[in-house]
N, C-alpha and C positions, 0 to 999 in steps of 0.2 A: 734522560732515562733510557738505557739500552734495552734490547728485547729479552734481557736475562731474567726479568721480573717473573718469578713463578708464584702465582697467587693460589692459596689453598681453596678448594671447592667450598669448604666451610665458611671462608671469609666471604665469599661470593653470596652464599646462602644468608648470611647475617646481613650483609649490605641490602640485598633484595628485600628481606623482611622489614628493615627499618624504612627503606624507600616506599614500601606499600603501606605501612601503617602510619609513617611519619610520626612516630612515637616510640622512644627507646624502651619504655617500660612494657608496653603492650607487645612489641616484637620480641622482648626477652621472654615474656610469658609464653608466646607462641612457640618459641624455640626451645623452651625448657631450659634456659640458662639465666644466670643472674644478670641484672641490668648493668652493674659495674663491668662484669666480664664481656658483655656485648659492646659496650662503649669503648673498651679497651681494644678488642679486635678490630672495630671499625676504625679507630684512630691509627692502629697499626697498618691497616689496609691503605689509609690516606697517606700515611708516611712512606709507605712502599711506592705508591703511585705519584707522590710528590705534589699532591693537590687535595683540597678539602672536597669531600663529596656532598657533605650537608652543611647548612648554615644552622646553628643552634642559637636561638635567643629566647628571651622570656615568653614569646608568643608561641614557641614550639620549634618544630624542625622542618626545614625544607631543603630540597635537593639543590645543589649548585648546578651550573652548566655542565661541569665535568660529571657530576653524579647522574644528571639526565642522559648524557652521552653514554655513560656505562650501563645504565639500567637495562636496555633492550638486549645488549650483548651478554650481560651477566645472565639474564633469563634464558637466552639461547644456549649458553654453556651449561647451566644447571639442567635444562631440558635434555641436552645431549648426554650429560652424564648419568642422568636418571635412566635414560634408555639404555645406555652402556651397562649400568648396574643390573637393570631388569634382564638384559640379555645374558650376562654372566650367571645370573640366578637361574634363568631357563636352562642354560648349558649345564649347570651343576645338577639340577633337577633330572635333565635327560641322562646325564651321566650315572646318576644314582638308580635311574629306572631302566638302564640297559644292562643286560648280562651278556657277556661274550663267551660262548662255549667253544672250546678248542677241541679238535679230534684229529687223529692221523689216519686211523682206518674208521670208516663209518660204522658205529655200532649198530649194524642191522639187527641182529640177535632178536628175533621175534617181535618186530615192531616197537622196540624199546623207546627210540627217540619221539615218536608221536604220542606215545603213552606218557612219557615224562612231560612233553610239552603241554598236553591238555590238563594234566594234574596241576603243573606249575602256573598256567595261565588262569585257571580257575582260582588258585589261591593269591595270584598277584596280577590282576587284570591290567594294571597300569604299566606292567613291565614289558619291554621289548627284548625278545631274544635274539641274538645274532650268532649263527653258527659259523666257524672258520675251520677250513681244511689246513692242516699244518704238516709240513714235510717230515719225513722221518729223522732228519738230522737234529730236530728238537724233540727228545723224548717227552719233555713236559708239556707239549702241544700248546705253547705260548704262556704258560705259567711263569717260567723262568724270567722272560723279558717284559712281563706285564701286559701282553697283548691279549690274553685270555683271562677271564675272572674264574672260570672252572674249566676242568678239561677231562676228557675221556682218555685215559692212559693205561699202558701196561706197566705193572710193577716189575722190578724195582725202579725207582726214580733216582736220578743223580741228586746229590746234596738232599737227601731225604728229610732232614731236620726241618726244612723250610716249608714242608707240605704236610696237610692232613688229607685223608681220603676215606671213602666208603667203598668197599669191594663189591662189584656188582655181579661178577661171575668168576668162577674157577673153571678153567677149560684145559683139557689135556693138549699137550704139544704133539703134533703129528709131524712127520717128515714129508716134505714135498719133493718129488723127483720126477725126472723125464720118464715117461712110460716105458722107454727103451732100456731104462737102467736095470742092471742085473737084480738089484735088491727089490725092484717093483714087483718081481714075481712072488714075493713073500706076503703072507697075510699081515704080518707085523714084523717090525725090525728092532733088534737089540741096539741100545745106543753104542755098545762097543763095536758093532759092525759098520757104524757110520763115522766114528771118530776120526778115521784117517781120510775121509773123503773131503774133496774141496768144498767149503761152505760159502754161501752167499752171506755177506755180512752188512750190518747197518753202517751208516757213516760213523767215523771215530767219535764224532761229537756226541753220539748217543750213549757213550760211556758205559755205565753198568747195564743198561738195556741191551746194548750190543753184545756184551758178555753173556747175558741171560739167553739170547737167542742163539749164541754160539754154543750154549751149555757148558761154559767154561768150568763151573764147579764140578760137573761130571767128568771132566777130562783129567782130573788129578795132576795138573801142573803141565800136561803135555800140550803145546801150543797148537791152535787149530790152523789148518790150511785155508787161506782165503782165496776163493775162486774169483769173486767179483764184489763190488760193493752195490748195494741197492738203496734206493732212497724213496720208493713208492711201489705200489701193487703191480702196476704195468711193467716197470723195470724187473721186478721180481719174476713175473711171467716170462718175459722175453730171456731173462738169463738162464731160467730153468729149461726152457725149450731149446736154447743154444748150447745146453750141456755144460755151462760155465761152472755149475755147482749145484748142491742141494741145499735146502734150508729147512729150519723148523718153523712151524706156524701153529697158531691157535686153532683149535677145532672149529671155533666160530668164523674163522677167515678162510676156511678151506674153499668154500664155494667161489672166492674171489680169484683164485689162481688155478683151479682145476677146469680150465677152459678147453682142453683138448691138447693132448700130448703131455699133459702133467696129471700125475696121480698123487694121492697122499696115503700114508700108512701110519697106524698107531705105533708109537715107541713106548711100550708099557713101562720101561723102567725110569723114564723121566718124571720128575714131579710136575704138577700142573703148572699153568701160568695164571696170573691173577689180572683181572680187567677191572679198573677202578675209576670212579669220579673223584678227582683231586682238586684241591684248591690251596692257595698260600695260607699259611697258619695265621698271618697278620689279617686275613680277610674272613677268618672263621665266624666272626660274629655279624658280618654284613647280612642284613634280612634277605637279599636276593640269593646270595650264595647258600645260606642255610635253606632257603626255600627250594632251591633247585636240588640240593643233596636230599632233602626230604622227599620231593617228587620222585627222584631216582629210586630211593629205597622202596617206596610204595609200588612203583611201576615194577621193579624186580620181584618183590613179594607176590604181587598179583599175577605176574606172567609165568612164575615159575622158572625163570632164567637163573642160571647159577647153581 
């Protein structure tokens, strides 16, 4: 016999049951299988191993030398398999009870996150929340590649049909500019006066979201001038201070970049931007996903954000 003999765990289980009871009918009852089925499996195992494991005579059943040799090993294999099975079940349970929350800009917004967390944890004490910071090159904050279960995102999303969301806030879009910029002297700025300025742009992979922050719709077909690409808050601040371009930002994010040398001004003729919690449609019925969305809605309602 070569080492190619792969035995089913089930066959080892059957063998061990008969070896412990030394009685086919009792072993079959314990395993919830019929006695003929059990006998057939054990015979198949004996054929596979090329030797008898039991002596059967009118006095009953006893182990052969080969059967005795196999028994201790078979028990070890079964114990190891049961441990493995239990580990898999634990991993599955942990996966079910972990919710990964993606975000690209932290939703400060009046203590929203702690408020959501406390509500969610009260309703799902068994669940573990993981927060992930995702770069601006992925506008879905991890939903697209499955690394986040839910995510705080700006609308619109690329490939929108794949997602569902609940809008948390509508915020006006401001323009951020270096304080030395001629337009910084105005209290507010019309978009027409900004259209020809060099703009800071999200990475191309941000797709429709990049277009949204370049206000493509309002440009009526005239292509924007791109001064630099930005993939994070610090880069944005540095590019603004260096005079590489101007950019639109959500009112709620203004404090992240007005750090000295940078100011923001309202652009009244731009429609607002929407901040949302989103998830993949296919996950819409998952209890933790629904629970987090619910906690979000309650937190927003009670805080008056949006």
